[in-house]
N, C-alpha and C positions, 0 to 999 in steps of 0.2 A: 052760084057761079062756080064753074070749075076752077081747079087750081091752076095757076098760070106758070108755076115752076115747081121743081121737086126739091132741088137742093143747090147750094153754092158750095163749090170746090175751090178753095183759095190756096195759093202758095205764098210762103214767107221765107225769108232767108234764115230765120231762127225762130223756132217755136218758144224757146225759153224767153226771147226778146218780146214776144207779143202776148204771152199767156195772160198777164194781168190785164192788159188792154181788152182783150176778147172776153175774159171772165167778167169784166165790169161792163162792158158795152152791150154784149149779145142779150143778156136777160131784158134789158130796157127796150130792146128792138123786137121782143117777143119770142126769143129763143131761150126759154127758161129752164130747160131740162139738159143737163150735161150727161153725155153718153161716152163711156169709156171704149174707145177703139184704138188699138195699138198704132202708134205713129201719127196719131190725129188729136187735135183739140176739136171736139165736135159737141155742138149743141142743137137740140131739136126743139120745135115749137112745143108750147105747153098743151096742145090738143092731145086727146087720147088716140090710140091707134097709130096708123101711119101718117106722118106729118112731115112738113118741110124741114130741112136741116141745113145748118151752116158748119161746114167742115174746113179746118185749117191744117195744113201739113207743111213740113219742112222741105225746102228745096234750096240747098246752099247756093245754087247758081242763080236764085231768083233775081230778077231786075224788074223794078217797078216800071209801069208804062202809063200811058194816058188814059186807059180805060177807068171808068168810075161806076160803082154800084150805088144806086140811090134807093133809099127806103122812104116810104110814104108815112107821114105822121097825121094823126087824126086832128090836130090843131096847132096854131102857132105856138101855144104854151108847150106842147109836146116837143116841138122842134127845139125850143129854148132849153128845156130840160135835158133832152138827149144830147145836145151840143155841150152842155155843162158836164154831163157824165163822160162824154168823149174826151173833153179837155182834161178832167181830172184823172182819166185813165191814161193819159199820155199822148193824146192825138197831136199830130204835127200839122202845122200850116192852116190852122183853124181860120176859116173865112166866114163872116157872119156870126150868128144868125141875123138875117135882115131881109127885107122885102126886095126882090130882085125885078119884080114887074107886078102889075096889077093881079092880084089873086095867086101870087107865087112868093112863098117865104121859105128860105132854106139856109142851111148851114153846110159847109164843105170842109172836109178834113182828111188827113191821112193817117193810117195805122203806123207803128213804129218801123214797118218794113217798107213804107212808101205806097202801099195800096190805097187808092182814093176812094173816098165815100161821100155820099151827100144825104142829108135827111131833109125832107121837104114836106111842105103842106100846100096843096093846090086846091083852088076853088075855081069853079066855072064862072066866067065873068059875062 
């Protein structure tokens, strides 16, 4: 299957405020290789060659909104583990993990800058 996206380019109000959060969370989401890019906190997938990446940069005027980025997890247990890692890393407003509908299990949280995320496991019913 072809790749569905190339990268995430996220803004935060303070890189210093979110560095520990993303250094802790991104590796468990599959972005295990940190890349040094001036002005960015950037992690790539662990695949070799050109891979998807997740980049965070500072924008002092950043205002969080209602957008949410959701990551798929291979199992309910993975959702639980990632939610625990997010909480230990400083996630805000953690909801779940729990079953929200038949075949849909998720956890919702925010980074320290207010950006919204979800980790979910879905199965076709």
